C-alpha positions as CSV (number, residue, x, y, z in Angstrom):
1,X,120.3,114.6,61.5
2,X,119.7,113.8,65.2
3,X,121.0,110.7,66.9
4,X,120.5,109.5,70.5
5,X,123.1,107.2,72.1
6,X,123.1,106.3,75.8
7,X,125.7,107.4,78.3
8,X,124.2,104.7,80.6
9,X,126.9,102.6,82.4
10,X,125.6,99.4,80.8
11,X,125.7,100.9,77.3
12,X,129.2,102.4,78.0
13,X,130.4,99.0,79.2
14,X,129.2,97.5,75.9
15,X,131.1,100.2,73.8
16,X,128.7,103.2,73.6
17,X,131.5,105.7,74.0
18,X,133.4,104.2,71.1
19,X,130.3,104.2,69.0
20,X,129.7,107.9,69.9
21,X,133.2,108.8,68.8
22,X,132.7,106.8,65.6
23,X,129.5,108.6,64.8
24,X,131.1,112.0,65.3
25,X,134.1,111.0,63.1
26,X,131.8,109.6,60.3
27,X,129.7,112.8,60.3
28,X,132.8,114.9,60.0
29,X,134.2,112.7,57.2
30,X,131.0,113.1,55.3
31,X,130.6,116.8,56.1
32,X,127.1,116.0,57.5
33,X,125.9,118.0,60.5
34,X,124.8,115.7,63.3
35,X,123.3,116.4,66.7
36,X,124.4,113.6,69.0
37,X,122.5,113.4,72.3
38,X,123.9,111.1,75.1
39,X,120.6,110.0,76.7
40,X,119.8,107.4,79.4
41,X,119.1,103.8,78.5
42,X,115.6,102.6,77.4
43,X,116.3,99.6,79.5
44,X,116.8,97.0,76.8
45,X,120.3,95.9,77.8
46,X,120.5,93.1,75.3
47,X,120.2,95.7,72.5
48,X,122.9,98.1,73.9
49,X,124.5,100.2,72.6
50,X,121.1,101.2,71.2
51,X,121.2,104.2,68.8
52,X,118.1,106.1,67.9
53,X,117.7,108.2,64.8
54,X,115.0,110.8,64.1
55,X,113.2,109.8,60.9
56,X,110.4,112.2,60.0
57,X,109.8,113.1,63.6
58,X,109.8,109.6,64.9
59,X,112.7,108.0,66.8
60,X,113.8,104.7,65.2
61,X,116.0,102.2,67.1
62,X,119.2,100.5,65.8
63,X,121.0,98.0,67.9
64,X,123.0,96.4,69.3
65,X,125.4,98.7,67.5
66,X,129.0,97.8,66.6
67,X,131.7,99.9,65.0
68,X,130.9,98.3,61.7
69,X,127.3,99.5,61.9
70,X,128.1,103.2,62.3
71,X,128.6,104.1,58.6
72,X,125.1,102.6,57.8
73,X,123.5,105.3,59.9
74,X,124.4,107.8,57.2
75,X,123.0,105.7,54.4
76,X,119.7,104.0,53.6
77,X,118.3,103.5,57.1
78,X,115.5,101.2,56.0
79,X,118.1,98.6,54.9
80,X,120.4,99.0,57.9
81,X,121.1,95.5,59.3
82,X,120.4,96.7,62.9
83,X,117.1,98.5,62.1
84,X,114.4,97.7,64.7
85,X,111.7,100.2,63.8
86,X,110.1,103.0,65.9
87,X,111.5,102.7,69.5
88,X,108.1,103.2,71.2
89,X,106.6,100.4,69.1
90,X,109.0,97.8,70.2
91,X,107.2,95.1,72.3
92,X,109.4,95.8,75.4
93,X,108.5,99.4,75.4
94,X,104.9,99.2,74.2
95,X,103.7,97.0,77.1
96,X,105.1,99.0,79.9
97,X,103.5,101.5,82.3
98,X,106.3,104.1,82.6
99,X,105.6,106.7,85.3
100,X,108.8,107.1,87.2
101,X,110.9,106.2,84.2
102,X,108.8,108.1,81.6
103,X,111.6,110.4,80.6
104,X,114.6,108.0,81.0
105,X,116.0,107.4,77.5
106,X,113.8,110.1,76.1
107,X,115.5,113.3,77.2
108,X,118.9,114.8,77.3
109,X,119.6,114.1,81.0
110,X,121.3,117.5,81.6
111,X,118.9,119.7,79.7
112,X,116.5,121.4,82.1
113,X,114.6,122.6,79.0
114,X,114.1,119.0,77.9
115,X,113.0,118.0,81.3
116,X,110.4,120.8,81.5
117,X,109.1,120.0,78.0
118,X,108.5,116.4,79.1
119,X,106.5,117.1,82.2
120,X,109.3,118.0,84.6
121,X,108.6,120.4,87.5
122,X,104.8,120.0,87.2
123,X,104.8,118.2,90.5
124,X,106.9,120.9,92.2
125,X,104.7,123.6,90.8
126,X,101.7,121.9,92.4
127,X,103.5,121.2,95.7
128,X,104.4,124.9,96.0
129,X,100.6,125.7,96.0
130,X,100.0,123.3,99.0
131,X,101.0,123.4,102.6
132,X,103.2,120.8,104.3
133,X,100.3,118.7,105.5
134,X,98.6,118.6,102.1
135,X,101.8,117.3,100.4
136,X,102.3,114.6,103.0
137,X,98.6,113.6,102.6
138,X,99.0,113.3,98.9
139,X,102.0,111.1,99.1
140,X,100.4,109.0,101.9
141,X,97.2,108.5,99.9
142,X,99.1,107.4,96.8
143,X,100.2,104.3,98.6
144,X,103.8,104.9,97.8
145,X,106.1,102.6,99.8
146,X,109.9,102.5,100.1
147,X,111.2,101.2,96.8
148,X,114.6,100.5,98.3
149,X,113.3,97.2,99.7
150,X,111.8,97.7,103.1
151,X,108.4,98.7,101.7
152,X,107.7,101.2,104.5
153,X,104.9,103.7,103.7
154,X,106.7,106.9,102.5
155,X,104.0,109.2,103.7
156,X,104.2,107.9,107.3
157,X,107.9,108.5,107.3
158,X,107.5,112.0,105.9
159,X,104.8,112.9,108.5
160,X,107.0,111.8,111.4
161,X,109.7,114.1,110.2
162,X,107.3,116.9,109.4
163,X,105.8,116.8,112.9
164,X,109.1,116.6,114.6
165,X,110.4,119.8,116.3
166,X,113.9,120.7,115.4
167,X,116.0,123.7,114.2
168,X,117.3,121.6,111.2
169,X,115.9,118.7,109.2
170,X,117.5,116.7,106.4
171,X,116.5,114.7,103.3
172,X,118.9,111.9,102.6
173,X,118.7,109.9,99.4
174,X,120.0,106.3,99.7
175,X,121.6,105.7,96.3
176,X,124.0,103.0,97.6
177,X,122.5,100.4,95.2
178,X,124.5,97.4,96.3
179,X,122.2,94.4,95.7
180,X,122.9,92.1,92.8
181,X,120.6,92.5,89.8
182,X,119.6,96.1,90.8
183,X,120.4,99.0,88.6
184,X,117.2,101.1,88.6
185,X,118.7,103.8,90.9
186,X,121.7,104.2,88.6
187,X,119.6,104.3,85.4
188,X,117.3,107.0,86.9
189,X,120.2,109.1,88.0
190,X,122.0,108.8,84.7
191,X,119.0,109.3,82.6
192,X,116.7,111.7,84.5
193,X,118.7,113.4,87.4
194,X,116.3,116.4,87.7
195,X,113.5,114.0,88.6
196,X,115.4,112.9,91.7
197,X,116.3,116.6,92.5
198,X,112.6,117.6,92.1
199,X,111.5,114.8,94.4
200,X,114.0,115.8,97.1
201,X,112.8,119.4,96.9
202,X,109.2,118.3,97.3
203,X,110.2,116.2,100.3
204,X,111.9,119.2,101.8
205,X,108.7,121.3,101.4
206,X,106.7,118.5,103.0
207,X,108.9,118.1,106.0
208,X,110.5,121.5,106.6
209,X,113.9,120.2,105.6
210,X,116.3,122.6,104.0
211,X,119.3,120.4,103.2
212,X,119.6,117.2,101.2
213,X,122.3,114.6,100.5
214,X,122.5,111.9,97.9
215,X,124.7,109.1,99.1
216,X,126.1,107.3,96.1
217,X,128.3,104.3,95.3
218,X,131.8,104.9,94.2
219,X,131.2,102.2,91.6
220,X,128.9,104.5,89.7
221,X,131.2,107.1,88.1
222,X,128.8,108.0,85.3
223,X,125.9,108.5,87.7
224,X,128.1,110.6,90.0
225,X,129.2,112.8,87.2
226,X,125.7,113.3,85.9
227,X,124.2,114.0,89.3
228,X,126.9,116.5,90.2
229,X,126.4,118.4,87.0
230,X,122.6,118.3,87.4
231,X,122.9,119.8,90.9
232,X,125.1,122.6,89.6
233,X,122.5,123.3,86.8
234,X,119.6,123.3,89.2
235,X,121.4,125.7,91.5
236,X,122.2,128.0,88.6
237,X,118.6,128.0,87.6
238,X,117.5,128.7,91.2
239,X,115.8,125.4,91.7
240,X,118.2,124.9,94.6
241,X,119.3,127.6,97.0
242,X,118.5,129.0,100.4
243,X,115.2,127.3,100.7
244,X,116.6,123.9,99.9
245,X,120.0,122.9,98.7
246,X,121.7,119.5,98.3
247,X,125.0,117.9,97.5
248,X,126.3,114.5,96.3
249,X,128.4,112.3,98.6
250,X,130.2,109.2,97.5
251,X,130.6,106.1,99.7
252,X,133.5,103.8,99.9
253,X,131.8,100.6,98.7
254,X,130.6,98.9,101.9
255,X,127.5,96.9,101.2
256,X,126.1,97.4,104.7
257,X,126.0,101.2,104.0
258,X,122.8,100.5,102.0
259,X,121.2,100.1,105.4
260,X,119.9,103.5,106.4
261,X,121.7,103.9,109.8
262,X,125.0,102.6,108.5
263,X,124.6,105.1,105.6
264,X,124.0,107.9,108.1
265,X,127.2,107.0,110.1
266,X,129.2,107.0,106.9
267,X,127.7,110.3,105.8
268,X,128.8,111.8,109.1
269,X,132.3,110.5,108.5
270,X,132.1,107.6,110.9
271,X,132.6,103.9,110.4
272,X,129.7,102.4,108.5
273,X,128.1,100.2,111.2
274,X,124.4,99.9,112.0
275,X,122.8,101.9,114.8
276,X,120.4,100.3,117.2
277,X,116.8,101.5,116.9
278,X,115.2,103.4,118.6
279,X,115.8,106.3,118.1
280,X,114.5,106.2,114.5
281,X,116.3,108.3,111.9
282,X,113.1,110.2,111.3
283,X,113.6,111.6,114.8
284,X,117.3,111.4,115.3
285,X,119.0,110.8,112.0
286,X,121.8,112.7,110.3
287,X,123.7,114.7,112.8
288,X,121.1,113.7,115.4
289,X,118.3,115.7,113.6
290,X,115.0,114.5,112.1
291,X,115.9,112.9,108.7
292,X,113.9,111.4,105.8
293,X,115.9,108.6,104.4
294,X,114.4,107.4,101.1
295,X,115.6,105.4,98.2
296,X,116.2,107.0,94.7
297,X,113.1,105.5,93.2
298,X,110.9,106.4,96.1
299,X,111.9,110.1,95.8
300,X,111.8,110.0,92.0
301,X,108.2,108.7,92.1
302,X,107.0,111.7,94.1
303,X,107.0,114.3,91.1
304,X,104.5,112.2,89.1
305,X,102.3,111.6,92.2
306,X,102.2,115.4,92.8
307,X,101.7,116.2,89.1
308,X,98.9,113.6,88.4
309,X,97.5,113.1,91.8
310,X,97.5,110.4,94.4
311,X,94.5,108.6,92.9
312,X,96.2,108.3,89.4
313,X,99.2,106.6,91.0
314,X,97.2,104.4,93.4
315,X,95.0,103.1,90.6
316,X,97.9,100.9,89.5
317,X,98.9,97.8,91.5
318,X,97.3,95.3,93.8
319,X,96.5,95.0,97.5
320,X,98.9,97.2,99.5
321,X,101.4,97.4,96.7
322,X,100.3,100.5,94.8
323,X,101.7,102.2,91.7
324,X,104.4,100.8,89.5
325,X,107.6,99.0,90.2
326,X,110.8,99.1,88.0
327,X,111.6,95.4,87.5
328,X,115.3,94.8,87.0
329,X,115.8,91.5,85.2
330,X,119.2,89.9,85.1
331,X,121.2,86.7,85.3
332,X,120.8,83.9,82.8
333,X,117.9,85.5,80.9
334,X,117.3,86.2,77.2
335,X,116.0,89.8,77.6
336,X,117.6,91.4,80.6
337,X,117.0,95.1,81.5
338,X,114.6,97.5,83.2
339,X,110.8,97.1,82.8
340,X,108.4,99.4,84.7
341,X,105.0,98.0,85.2
342,X,102.2,98.0,87.8
343,X,102.5,95.6,90.7
344,X,100.5,92.4,90.1
345,X,102.1,90.4,87.3
346,X,103.1,86.9,88.4
347,X,106.7,85.9,88.7
348,X,106.2,83.5,85.8
349,X,104.9,86.2,83.5
350,X,107.9,88.3,84.3
351,X,110.5,85.6,83.7
352,X,108.9,83.7,80.8
353,X,107.1,86.5,78.9
354,X,109.0,89.7,79.6
355,X,112.4,88.1,80.2
356,X,111.9,85.5,77.5
357,X,113.3,82.6,79.6
358,X,117.0,81.7,79.9
359,X,119.7,83.0,77.6
360,X,121.1,79.5,77.6
361,X,117.9,78.0,76.3
362,X,117.8,75.5,79.3
363,X,114.8,75.3,81.6
364,X,114.5,77.9,84.4
365,X,115.4,76.4,87.7
366,X,115.1,79.3,90.1
367,X,114.8,83.0,90.4
368,X,116.3,85.0,93.2
369,X,114.2,88.1,93.9
370,X,115.4,90.9,96.1
371,X,119.2,90.8,95.7
372,X,121.7,88.5,97.5
373,X,119.4,88.3,100.6
374,X,116.3,87.3,98.7
375,X,114.8,83.9,98.5
376,X,115.2,81.5,95.6
377,X,111.8,80.8,94.0
378,X,111.3,77.5,92.1
379,X,108.9,77.2,89.2
380,X,106.3,75.8,91.5
381,X,105.9,79.3,93.0
382,X,105.9,81.2,89.7
383,X,102.2,81.9,90.1
384,X,103.1,84.3,93.0
385,X,101.9,87.9,92.2
386,X,104.6,90.5,92.3
387,X,103.7,92.4,95.5
388,X,105.1,93.0,99.0
389,X,102.6,90.9,101.0
390,X,102.3,88.3,98.3
391,X,106.0,87.5,98.3
392,X,106.2,87.7,102.1
393,X,103.5,85.1,102.3
394,X,105.8,82.7,100.4
395,X,108.8,83.5,102.7
396,X,110.3,85.9,100.1
397,X,110.8,89.6,99.6
398,X,110.7,91.8,96.5
399,X,113.3,94.1,98.0
400,X,114.6,96.5,95.3
401,X,112.9,94.4,92.7
402,X,116.0,92.9,91.2
403,X,115.5,89.4,89.7
404,X,118.3,87.0,89.0
405,X,117.4,84.0,86.8
406,X,119.2,80.6,87.0
407,X,118.8,77.6,84.6
408,X,118.7,74.0,85.6
409,X,122.5,73.7,85.7
410,X,122.7,75.9,88.9
411,X,123.8,74.2,92.1
412,X,121.7,75.6,94.9
413,X,124.0,74.4,97.6
414,X,126.7,76.5,96.1
415,X,124.2,79.4,95.9
416,X,123.4,79.0,99.6
417,X,127.1,79.0,100.4
418,X,127.5,82.2,98.4
419,X,124.8,83.9,100.5
420,X,126.5,82.9,103.8
421,X,130.0,83.9,102.5
422,X,128.7,87.2,101.2
423,X,127.3,88.0,104.6
424,X,130.5,87.0,106.3
425,X,132.5,89.3,104.1
426,X,130.2,92.3,104.1
427,X,129.1,92.2,107.8
428,X,130.0,95.4,109.7
429,X,130.7,93.3,112.8
430,X,128.2,95.1,115.0
431,X,126.1,92.1,116.1
432,X,127.1,88.5,116.9
433,X,124.6,86.5,114.8
434,X,125.7,88.3,111.6
435,X,129.4,88.5,112.4
436,X,129.9,84.9,113.7
437,X,126.8,83.2,112.4
438,X,127.6,83.7,108.8
439,X,131.2,82.4,109.3
440,X,129.9,79.3,111.0
441,X,127.2,79.0,108.3
442,X,129.9,78.7,105.6
443,X,131.5,76.0,107.6
444,X,128.3,74.1,108.0
445,X,127.4,74.3,104.3
446,X,130.9,73.0,103.5
447,X,130.2,70.0,105.7
448,X,127.0,69.3,103.8
449,X,128.8,69.7,100.5
450,X,131.2,66.9,101.6
451,X,128.3,64.6,102.3
452,X,127.5,65.2,105.9
453,X,123.7,65.5,105.7
454,X,123.5,65.4,109.5
455,X,124.6,69.1,109.4
456,X,121.4,70.1,107.6
457,X,119.4,70.5,110.9
458,X,122.3,72.5,112.3
459,X,122.1,74.9,109.3
460,X,118.4,75.3,109.9
461,X,118.9,76.2,113.6
462,X,121.7,78.6,112.7
463,X,119.5,80.4,110.1
464,X,116.7,80.8,112.7
465,X,119.1,82.3,115.2
466,X,120.4,84.8,112.6
467,X,116.8,85.8,111.8
468,X,116.1,86.7,115.4
469,X,119.3,88.3,116.5
470,X,120.6,90.5,113.7
471,X,120.2,94.3,114.0
472,X,119.9,94.9,110.2
473,X,118.8,93.2,107.0
474,X,122.2,91.7,106.2
475,X,122.2,89.1,109.0
476,X,118.5,89.0,109.3
477,X,117.7,88.2,105.7
478,X,120.7,86.0,104.8
479,X,118.8,83.0,106.0
480,X,116.2,83.6,103.3
481,X,118.3,82.4,100.3
482,X,119.8,79.6,102.4
483,X,116.5,78.3,103.7
484,X,114.7,78.6,100.4
485,X,117.5,76.8,98.6
486,X,117.3,74.0,101.2
487,X,113.5,73.9,101.2
488,X,112.8,74.0,97.4
489,X,115.9,72.2,96.1
490,X,116.7,69.5,98.7
491,X,118.3,67.2,96.1
492,X,121.1,69.7,95.7
493,X,121.9,69.2,99.4
494,X,122.3,65.4,99.2
495,X,125.7,63.7,98.9
496,X,127.2,63.9,95.4
497,X,127.2,60.7,93.4
498,X,130.9,60.5,93.6
499,X,130.8,60.7,97.4
500,X,128.0,58.2,97.6
501,X,129.9,55.7,95.5
């Protein structure tokens, strides 16, 4: 008997470790041999812990599992109360286009044999047959852009580093996934760590870099453990070594270290504050050397691009947003989780059809896209296609593709205050608009909350100043949630009835 049960952090938080122990104990009690594989999550968080059982060569899903459901896995599976049918036939799974996440939830994350059997290392094998320029060209022509939020063309960044003259170059993976409603990086690292390693090796081949670092959040203990183990396995199997080696570094939890230059400072053992640009990290990055800084999903998308070709990847998407995007759906939503699909679905289709509307059953009031610095979109903008330029055209950003859903009970003035307070707390203090502007912003929002609507123009002016003067995304993008809340939900900024009376 073979059972898969996620080691994914979300599943663990919902009791997966206890379920795993119960499965092992029940098997021993019955004297029944069981192979228990701790895989990554399939992304259906509302069904976690999700157990899968091999039935005649097909994996069947059971969830969400409780301790009381474990014994039933050893009986008549057809009558199990949590039986959902074949995993791949579930609507959530069947409608996706999984390229980057094709193996997540399918394989044993720390089995290199499993990885190879499911298409792993095909991209690296092809890359080894090409020269540096050809690899860079393939990535450029695929249309891959930075999945960490900036959307900068990956191939252009790689070419800059490849063309740079230096005795040492680096590949740095930004795995400091600090935005609210984002968990794709974590899921990829926990469920398919060799994919990230393969992507970093290919990046090294393309640029001449021989050393790599993965900068991770201390809040991700499972991902850290899996990635460290995967690096040791890759080194033992000669995937890593003299030509390219890498290590895992853990940050101290500062949100601003998700910004690439702050991350580089932290990686060097310095205070995590932003650097002025120029020079760009591609020319003077880690230790002053040419450095590729890419997000986890950007690097993990490279193996499939190299394996199947740039055209195959580019055929998905719309406009300048090519390939697939791992949507991370969270907040007050019925079906939260990770859903990989080609760019182009409308925001309404994502929230209403994939997410299933709100968990509370109340109408959707707003969706914040792009983390705590993203704009709040009202239902009037739900026809916006999910793409970089399309969202920018509506004064929004898709960022790391995290979506937080709110129902009609949400107070958007309070949401605007949270954005300003978040920036005030997390600011590194490098630049005045972020350091001081966010503090003053909280004070102005509080004035409005007390009924002083004359402070609304002041809030607008303050936001415009922050946009223009901040060195990094933290201060520069904080105005987006504030201004979108003010623009699309003006009633929430009017005096409360109690105050008016």
